[in-house]
C-alpha positions as CSV (number, residue, x, y, z in Angstrom):
1,M,55.2,93.1,-9.0
2,Q,54.1,89.9,-10.7
3,Q,53.6,87.0,-8.3
4,F,54.0,83.2,-8.9
5,V,52.8,80.1,-7.1
6,E,54.0,76.6,-6.3
7,T,51.5,74.1,-5.1
8,I,53.2,71.2,-3.2
9,K,51.7,67.9,-2.0
10,I,52.1,67.2,1.7
11,K,51.6,63.5,2.5
12,D,52.0,62.0,5.9
13,G,53.8,65.2,7.0
14,K,56.4,65.2,4.1
15,A,56.6,67.6,1.2
16,L,56.9,65.6,-2.1
17,N,58.6,66.3,-5.4
18,L,60.5,69.2,-3.9
19,S,63.4,69.0,-6.4
20,F,61.0,69.6,-9.3
21,H,59.3,72.5,-7.6
22,Q,62.6,74.0,-6.8
23,S,63.8,73.7,-10.4
24,R,60.6,75.4,-11.7
25,M,60.9,78.2,-9.1
26,C,64.5,78.7,-10.2
27,R,63.6,78.9,-13.9
28,T,60.8,81.4,-13.1
29,M,63.1,83.6,-10.9
30,R,65.8,83.7,-13.5
31,H,63.3,84.7,-16.2
32,F,61.6,87.5,-14.3
33,F,63.9,88.5,-11.4
34,A,67.4,87.6,-12.7
35,D,69.2,89.4,-9.8
36,A,67.1,88.1,-7.0
37,S,68.2,85.2,-4.7
38,V,66.1,82.1,-5.0
39,P,64.5,80.8,-1.8
40,A,64.9,77.2,-0.8
41,F,61.8,75.2,-0.2
42,A,63.5,73.2,2.5
43,D,63.8,76.5,4.5
44,V,60.3,77.7,3.7
45,L,58.1,74.7,4.3
46,S,57.3,73.3,7.8
47,P,54.8,70.5,7.4
48,T,53.7,68.7,10.5
49,P,53.1,64.9,11.0
50,D,49.3,65.4,11.3
51,M,49.2,66.6,7.6
52,Q,48.2,63.4,6.0
53,F,47.1,64.8,2.7
54,Y,47.5,68.6,2.5
55,K,48.3,71.2,-0.2
56,A,50.9,73.8,0.5
57,R,50.5,77.0,-1.5
58,V,53.7,79.0,-1.7
59,L,53.3,82.5,-3.1
60,Y,56.5,84.4,-4.2
61,D,57.8,87.3,-6.2
62,G,61.2,89.0,-6.8
63,Q,61.6,89.8,-3.1
64,G,61.2,86.2,-2.0
65,V,58.4,84.1,-0.5
66,V,55.3,86.3,0.2
67,D,53.0,83.7,1.8
68,V,52.8,80.0,2.7
69,Q,49.4,78.4,3.3
70,Y,48.5,74.8,4.2
71,A,45.1,73.2,3.7
72,P,43.6,69.7,3.6
73,Y,43.1,68.6,0.0
74,T,40.1,66.9,-1.5
75,M,40.2,65.9,-5.2
76,R,37.6,67.3,-7.5
77,E,35.3,64.9,-9.3
78,I,36.0,65.2,-13.0
79,R,33.9,63.1,-15.2
80,S,33.6,65.2,-18.4
81,L,35.8,67.6,-20.4
82,K,34.9,70.3,-22.9
83,V,37.3,71.1,-25.7
84,V,38.0,74.8,-26.0
85,V,40.3,76.6,-28.4
86,D,42.7,79.5,-27.7
87,D,45.7,80.0,-30.0
88,R,47.0,83.0,-28.1
89,I,46.9,81.9,-24.5
90,D,50.3,81.8,-22.7
91,Y,50.7,80.3,-19.2
92,S,54.3,79.2,-19.5
93,F,55.0,80.2,-15.9
94,K,52.8,79.4,-12.9
95,S,51.5,82.9,-12.3
96,A,49.1,83.8,-9.5
97,D,47.1,85.6,-12.2
98,R,44.9,82.9,-13.7
99,S,42.5,85.3,-15.5
100,S,43.2,83.8,-19.0
101,L,42.5,80.3,-17.7
102,N,39.4,81.4,-15.8
103,R,38.0,83.0,-19.0
104,L,38.4,79.7,-20.8
105,T,36.9,77.7,-17.9
106,A,33.8,79.8,-18.2
107,Q,33.1,78.1,-21.5
108,K,32.9,74.6,-20.0
109,G,29.0,74.6,-20.0
110,D,27.7,71.4,-18.3
111,C,31.1,69.7,-18.3
112,D,33.3,69.5,-15.3
113,E,36.5,70.8,-16.8
114,I,38.0,71.9,-20.1
115,I,40.8,70.7,-22.4
116,I,42.6,73.6,-24.0
117,V,43.7,73.3,-27.7
118,K,46.3,75.7,-29.0
119,N,47.5,75.8,-32.6
120,G,45.6,72.6,-33.3
121,L,47.3,70.6,-30.5
122,V,46.0,69.5,-27.1
123,T,47.7,71.2,-24.2
124,D,46.3,71.1,-20.7
125,T,43.1,71.4,-18.6
126,S,42.7,74.6,-16.6
127,F,44.5,73.2,-13.6
128,T,46.3,70.0,-14.7
129,N,48.6,68.5,-17.3
130,I,47.1,65.5,-19.1
131,A,48.2,62.1,-20.1
132,V,46.6,60.1,-23.0
133,F,46.6,56.3,-23.1
134,D,46.8,55.1,-26.7
135,G,46.3,51.4,-25.8
136,E,50.0,50.8,-25.4
137,Q,51.6,53.7,-23.6
138,W,50.9,57.0,-21.8
139,L,51.6,60.1,-23.9
140,T,51.6,63.7,-22.8
141,P,51.5,66.8,-24.9
142,R,54.9,67.9,-26.1
143,H,54.0,71.6,-25.7
144,P,51.8,72.0,-22.6
145,L,50.7,75.4,-21.4
146,L,52.7,74.8,-18.2
147,K,55.3,72.2,-17.6
148,G,54.1,70.6,-14.4
149,T,56.2,69.0,-11.7
150,K,54.3,65.7,-11.7
151,R,54.6,65.6,-15.5
152,A,58.4,66.2,-15.2
153,S,58.7,63.4,-12.7
154,L,56.8,60.9,-14.8
155,L,58.8,61.8,-17.9
156,E,62.1,61.4,-16.0
157,K,60.9,57.9,-14.9
158,H,59.9,57.1,-18.5
159,I,56.3,56.5,-17.5
160,L,55.2,59.2,-19.9
161,K,56.4,60.0,-23.4
162,E,56.0,63.4,-25.1
163,A,54.0,63.6,-28.3
164,D,52.2,66.1,-30.5
165,I,48.5,65.2,-29.9
166,S,45.8,66.7,-32.2
167,V,42.2,66.7,-31.1
168,E,41.5,64.1,-33.8
169,A,44.2,61.9,-32.3
170,L,42.9,62.5,-28.8
171,M,39.5,61.1,-29.8
172,K,41.1,57.9,-31.0
173,A,42.8,57.2,-27.6
174,Q,41.3,55.0,-24.9
175,K,41.3,57.4,-21.9
176,V,42.7,60.6,-20.5
177,S,44.3,61.0,-17.0
178,L,44.6,64.3,-15.3
179,I,47.9,64.9,-13.5
180,N,49.3,67.7,-11.3
181,A,51.3,68.1,-8.1
182,M,48.3,66.8,-6.1
183,I,46.9,64.2,-8.6
184,D,48.9,61.0,-9.6
185,L,48.6,59.3,-12.9
186,G,45.4,57.2,-12.9
187,E,43.7,58.9,-10.0
188,R,41.4,61.0,-12.3
189,E,40.7,59.3,-15.5
190,I,38.1,60.3,-18.1
191,A,36.7,58.1,-20.8
192,L,36.9,59.6,-24.3
193,E,33.2,59.5,-24.8
194,N,33.0,62.1,-22.1
195,V,35.2,64.6,-24.0
196,I,32.7,67.0,-25.6
197,G,32.9,69.7,-28.1
198,F,34.7,68.2,-31.1
199,R,33.5,65.9,-33.9
200,P,35.7,65.4,-37.0
201,P,34.1,65.7,-40.4
202,S,32.6,62.4,-41.6
203,N,34.9,62.5,-44.7
204,Q,38.1,63.2,-42.6
205,I,40.3,60.4,-41.4
206,P,41.8,61.4,-38.0
207,S,45.6,61.5,-37.9
208,A,47.5,59.3,-35.5
209,I,49.2,60.6,-32.4
210,Q,52.8,61.4,-33.3
211,S,55.2,60.4,-30.6
212,D,59.0,60.4,-30.8
213,S,59.0,56.8,-32.0
214,V,56.3,55.5,-34.4
215,R,52.7,56.1,-35.3
216,R,50.2,53.6,-33.9
217,P,46.7,53.4,-35.3
218,I,44.1,53.4,-32.6
219,R,40.4,52.5,-32.8
220,F,38.2,55.5,-33.2
221,R,35.6,56.1,-30.4
222,P,32.7,58.3,-31.3
223,L,31.6,61.2,-29.1
224,R,28.6,60.7,-26.8
225,T,26.7,64.0,-26.4
226,D,23.6,62.8,-24.6
227,F,24.3,64.2,-21.1
């Protein structure tokens, strides 16, 4: 039976963003196990006051919660990103099977992490959603591989805006922030000169990021490939 995961931030003994995790679990259960009852995270999780910054990993399937694990969390240092392309990858649900993502991560070379491009548009890294700062606002891909809980929260608060972001448009932005359940906006930022693996043709003018409102031209930053 296929298994799925929710990763939940525990801070100062409290589980955060639970309503968004619960909604995603409900969507997953309805899609794969329509007749199964949906567990409630409030009944499953039991964080303790000494958990100052922990990750709770909840594994579940059609029969309910299979396992809950808690572990202290330390953020990875991410300073560089490699652009990789896969037009067929599908990770619409947070499956415990990450083989397709791991296969792409193996292409990162000397970089710390990857950015996955699908059908010409930027999506996610292998373990986070992304936000792109265009000089005026934070944008996030309209069609990520996985709709993350932190992304959903920031969209609801109007801190992020969805947009179709091509690689050319990405390279015109100012910076990229990685976001997921454990990483807040701005906690892991990467300068665009450290996004490696794409250089537009010299005779091609990069297109602007297309948000729901207007197009805004942004100064082009050339790639640095000397590290």
